C-alpha positions in Angstrom: -71.0 -42.7 -14.8 -72.9 -45.8 -13.7 -71.7 -48.1 -11.0 -70.6 -50.9 -13.4 -68.6 -48.7 -15.7 -67.0 -47.0 -12.7 -66.1 -50.3 -11.1 -64.6 -51.7 -14.4 -62.6 -48.5 -14.9 -61.1 -48.8 -11.4 -60.3 -52.5 -11.9 -58.7 -51.8 -15.3 -56.5 -49.0 -13.8 -55.6 -51.3 -10.8 -54.3 -54.0 -13.2 -52.1 -51.7 -15.3 -49.0 -52.1 -12.9 -49.3 -55.9 -13.1 -49.5 -55.8 -16.9 -46.5 -53.5 -17.1 -44.5 -55.9 -14.9 -45.6 -58.9 -16.9 -44.3 -57.2 -20.0 -40.8 -57.5 -18.5 -37.9 -55.3 -18.0 -35.6 -56.6 -20.7 -33.1 -53.9 -21.4 -34.6 -51.5 -18.8 -31.4 -51.5 -16.6 -27.7 -51.5 -17.4 -26.7 -55.1 -18.0 -24.8 -56.9 -15.3 -26.2 -54.9 -12.5 -28.5 -56.4 -9.8 -32.1 -55.2 -9.5 -32.8 -52.7 -6.8 -33.8 -54.3 -3.5 -37.4 -54.3 -2.3 -40.7 -55.4 -3.7 -41.1 -54.5 -7.4 -42.8 -55.8 -10.5 -39.5 -56.7 -12.1 -38.8 -59.1 -9.2 -42.1 -60.8 -9.9 -41.1 -61.0 -13.6 -37.8 -62.6 -12.7 -39.6 -65.2 -10.6 -41.6 -66.2 -13.6 -38.2 -66.9 -15.3 -37.1 -69.4 -12.7 -35.0 -72.3 -13.9 -34.9 -76.0 -13.0 -31.1 -75.4 -12.9 -31.4 -73.5 -9.6 -32.2 -70.0 -8.4 -30.7 -66.5 -7.9 -28.0 -66.8 -5.3 -27.2 -64.6 -2.3 -23.9 -62.8 -2.9 -23.1 -63.2 0.8 -23.2 -67.0 0.4 -20.8 -67.3 -2.6 -18.4 -70.1 -2.0 -16.2 -69.5 -5.1 -15.9 -67.4 -8.2 -15.7 -69.1 -11.6 -14.3 -67.0 -14.4 -16.0 -67.5 -17.8 -14.8 -66.0 -21.1 -17.0 -65.6 -24.2 -15.4 -65.0 -27.6 -16.3 -64.7 -31.3 -15.2 -68.3 -32.1 -18.6 -69.0 -30.5 -17.2 -70.8 -27.5 -17.1 -70.4 -23.7 -14.0 -70.9 -21.7 -14.3 -73.1 -19.8 -16.8 -75.2 -21.8 -17.7 -77.3 -18.7 -18.2 -76.4 -15.1 -18.8 -78.8 -12.1 -20.4 -77.6 -8.9 -21.9 -79.2 -5.8 -25.7 -79.3 -5.1 -26.5 -76.4 -2.7 -23.4 -74.4 -3.8 -23.7 -70.7 -4.6 -21.2 -69.5 -7.1 -20.4 -66.3 -8.8 -19.7 -66.5 -12.6 -17.4 -63.6 -13.5 -18.2 -63.3 -17.2 -16.0 -61.4 -19.7 -16.9 -60.8 -23.4 -13.5 -61.0 -25.1 -15.1 -60.8 -28.6 -16.1 -58.0 -30.9 -19.7 -59.1 -31.0 -22.3 -59.0 -28.2 -22.6 -62.3 -26.3 -24.6 -63.6 -23.4 -24.6 -66.3 -20.8 -27.9 -67.9 -19.9 -28.1 -70.8 -17.4 -30.9 -73.4 -17.6 -32.0 -76.8 -18.7 -31.6 -77.8 -22.4 -35.3 -77.4 -22.9 -35.4 -74.0 -21.2 -32.5 -72.8 -23.4 -34.1 -74.2 -26.5 -37.4 -72.4 -25.7 -35.6 -69.1 -24.9 -33.5 -69.4 -28.0 -36.7 -69.6 -30.1 -38.1 -66.5 -28.4 -34.8 -64.7 -29.1 -35.1 -65.6 -32.8 -38.5 -63.9 -32.8 -37.3 -60.9 -30.8 -33.6 -60.5 -31.6 -33.2 -57.1 -29.8 -34.3 -58.5 -26.5 -31.9 -57.9 -23.6 -31.8 -59.8 -20.3 -31.9 -58.7 -16.7 -33.0 -62.0 -15.1 -30.7 -63.5 -12.5 -29.7 -66.5 -14.6 -28.7 -64.4 -17.6 -26.2 -61.7 -18.6 -25.8 -59.9 -21.9 -22.5 -58.2 -22.5 -21.3 -55.9 -25.2 -17.7 -56.4 -26.6 -15.1 -55.9 -23.9 -17.8 -55.7 -21.1 -17.7 -57.8 -18.0 -20.3 -58.7 -15.4 -21.5 -61.5 -13.1 -24.2 -64.0 -12.3 -24.6 -65.2 -8.7 -26.4 -68.6 -8.8 -27.4 -71.3 -6.4 -27.5 -74.8 -7.8 -30.0 -76.5 -5.5 -30.6 -79.7 -7.5 -28.2 -82.3 -8.8 -28.1 -83.0 -12.5 -26.7 -81.9 -15.8 -27.6 -78.5 -17.0 -26.2 -76.0 -19.5 -25.3 -72.4 -20.3 -25.5 -70.9 -23.7 -25.4 -67.7 -25.7 -28.9 -67.1 -27.1 -28.0 -64.3 -29.4 -29.6 -65.6 -32.6 -27.1 -68.0 -34.4 -24.6 -68.2 -31.5 -26.0 -71.3 -29.8 -26.5 -73.0 -33.2 -22.8 -72.3 -33.9 -21.8 -74.2 -30.8 -21.8 -71.5 -28.1 -23.0 -73.9 -25.4 -21.4 -75.0 -22.1 -22.1 -77.9 -19.7 -23.0 -77.6 -16.0 -22.7 -80.7 -13.9 -24.2 -80.5 -10.4 -23.1 -83.3 -8.1 
C-alpha cells in the first residue's frame, strides 16, 4: 500500500465517528430520558440543534415546574406560558391522547424548518434537549433555560399536528 492510499484510509477511518454523530441519534434512546453524561457525539449533535429560544437547562437550577398536557384535539394545555429571562424551568409533559405527540421549543422559523424536515422524514424521533416525543399515555420532561427575552413557541411537529393548530406561545420577559 503506498503512502497516499494508506494516509487516506487512516483519515477516512478517523472521520467515521464524526459522520456517525452528525447523522444523529433520533430514536436511539428511550424518549424523555436525558443523554448519558460525558463527552459523546450525540452531545455534539444536540449542540447543532441549539435554539434561539434558549438552551438545555441544568436540572439543579430549575426554579419551577410547568405542567403541559397534549391531546388529540391538537392543543396544548396551557396554550401560553410566560417565563423570566434567565429562568430555568422543567416542563412536565403528558400525552393525554391516543396518538403520539411531541413538544418542541423554538422560534417560529426554527419550528417551521423542523416541521418541513418532519414531513420529509415522518418516522423521525427526537432526543434533543428542546424536544420530547411521547406515545399515548406517556409522560416526560424538558429542562430549559430561557436566556433571551422575546416571544417564542412550542409545537407538535408530528406531520399535520402543527398545521391543525397544535402550537403554543412562550413569552420570555
